[in-house]
C-alpha angles and dihedrals in degrees: 000000000000116000116241087225104043097169116074142176132187125199095214097038093047096039114141122192088202090068091211100112112128091217103043123036133166130213146105146275128210116279115272090008107094090170093048129115117303118232117195119226113241106171116088113193131175122224105262089217091064096239090145091247119129125192135209110215139170114276109283096019121122139180115300092008099090120349091211103126153092115265128201131190107223091191126093088224135061114276139184125235105204122196113136088322138031118263116188119216120191120220109297087351125163121220131179135201130192121229118281093191106047095008093239123173117250110222137203106194125199117194113200112236096197142023110259153097111303133201116203130193117179127170129190124194134167113242099180114102089216090068094077096038095051096038089221132143147222129211121237128191140181117202135185112205090338093309113119113242097173141359131184142170113238113216130187111320096327111128120226121202139193112205126171116224124257093275093057123207133279113255125175127219110278092017111136132226113196126199109199137186121197145157116312130215112312092020094287131147141172141188105274132192117226127198117186126180120178128183131178145192110214112233140161106255128196112276110262134166090208119027116213137187105245127206090263089057099052110138126234122227134218114196147154093232141028116316129221117189118183097213094116100052095130093052091045091050091051091049091047091050090051090050090051092051092047093047091046092050092048092050091049092051092049092048090049092053092047093049092046091051091050092052091049092050090049090050092053092048092051092051092048091049091049092052090051091053092053110077118228122239091256091059096052114099120208 
């Protein structure tokens, strides 16, 4: 039986420490700007403790200086990366870590080689044993051409997954799909494994200068926690605007009543004071 998505790519199976592959590339984006400029990692460094893990860093970065990087287990067996905590890497597993200095996003970038319908399956999971002890979190995102398709907070050892529905989504040649990891709630972060499998069915798509994910292409999500998909941003913005107007009107009405009451109280006090200053007939001596 022929697969409906005959073309396929795997992050771990296709991983290249040279970071020169035209389909997969690894780098970073500025902190708190998931749609910011992508900077490719150029510095390949081996773990000095001989765990078999290698890391791709920014130029000039080293181990224990800034954890911002993409990490790969070169061994065909599970290994431990030890540095203040134990981080478990599966055989030929890929892990990512956001910046702990400038809080940059770490990015796995997929560049589509053909026009077609794509199926995406991405899974994020903490591998640092401090994650459960500290009850902290890390933020994960999936973006298509700098538009957020999915975002989730990763907590403890609960996996979070982004999975497109059975129909897949339209992606044009040279479109990008970014898988990002950033700072979680409270400014926290942890080493996180990432598994990405992408398949495609090559098709002629309508000519478009800017490809977009339409409402019929919205992805579904399978996850171990609560899911937040930003496919209804316009509706949410409209609702938020309405809330702002209602709250503003209510505050204005309340302030008006308070100010009016104060003026009325002042008026009564002035009248009372005036009456006290005017002697009554019984007080007037002739």
